[in-house]
C-alpha positions in Angstrom: 0.0 0.0 -0.1 1.4 3.4 -0.8 0.6 5.1 2.5 2.4 2.3 4.3 5.5 3.0 2.1 5.2 6.7 2.3 4.8 6.2 6.2 7.9 4.2 6.4 9.9 6.4 4.3 9.0 9.5 6.2 9.7 7.4 9.6 13.1 6.4 8.6 14.0 10.3 7.3 12.8 11.6 10.6 14.7 9.3 12.5 17.8 10.1 10.5 17.2 13.7 11.0 16.4 13.3 15.0 19.7 11.0 15.3 21.8 13.7 13.5 20.6 16.8 15.6 21.2 14.7 18.8 24.7 13.9 17.7 25.4 17.7 17.2 23.8 18.6 20.5 25.9 15.9 22.4 29.0 17.1 20.4 27.9 20.7 21.4 28.1 19.7 25.0 31.9 19.1 25.5 33.6 22.0 27.9 36.3 23.7 25.7 38.8 23.0 28.4 41.5 23.1 25.8 42.4 24.8 22.5 41.9 21.2 20.8 38.5 20.8 22.4 37.3 24.2 21.5 38.5 23.8 17.9 36.4 20.4 17.6 33.4 22.5 19.0 34.0 25.2 16.4 34.2 22.5 13.6 31.1 21.3 14.7 29.6 24.5 14.7 30.8 25.2 11.1 29.5 21.9 10.2 25.9 22.8 11.3 26.1 25.9 9.6 27.2 24.2 6.4 24.3 21.7 6.5 21.6 23.9 7.7 20.2 24.5 4.4 20.0 20.9 3.4 18.7 20.0 6.7 15.7 22.3 6.3 14.9 20.8 2.9 15.0 17.3 4.5 12.6 18.6 7.4 10.2 20.0 5.0 10.2 16.9 3.0 9.4 15.1 5.7 6.7 17.6 6.8 5.1 17.4 3.3 4.9 13.7 3.5 3.3 13.8 6.9 1.0 16.6 5.5 -0.1 14.2 2.5 -0.9 11.4 4.7 -2.9 13.3 7.3 -5.0 15.0 4.1 -5.9 11.6 2.7 -6.7 10.4 6.1 -4.2 7.7 6.4 -2.6 6.6 9.7 0.4 8.2 10.7 3.5 5.9 12.6 2.9 6.3 16.4 6.6 7.3 17.1 5.8 10.7 15.3 2.5 11.3 17.2 
């Protein structure tokens, strides 16, 4: 069924996005007690900035997939609700 495939695709991408955000969050929680740790944190910030537009597009795609599912009355994955 098409709705099941769309739901699985959206859930997979949602999970990947969520994992990436959590990974960045954890990386930013390091205490910059040395110059090397500070450089590492600054590199993470640069990476986040460089990927921000890509991430916005990915999030918009997932939102659109769930909007379509909701518009046609298909069930949405429990993990999202």
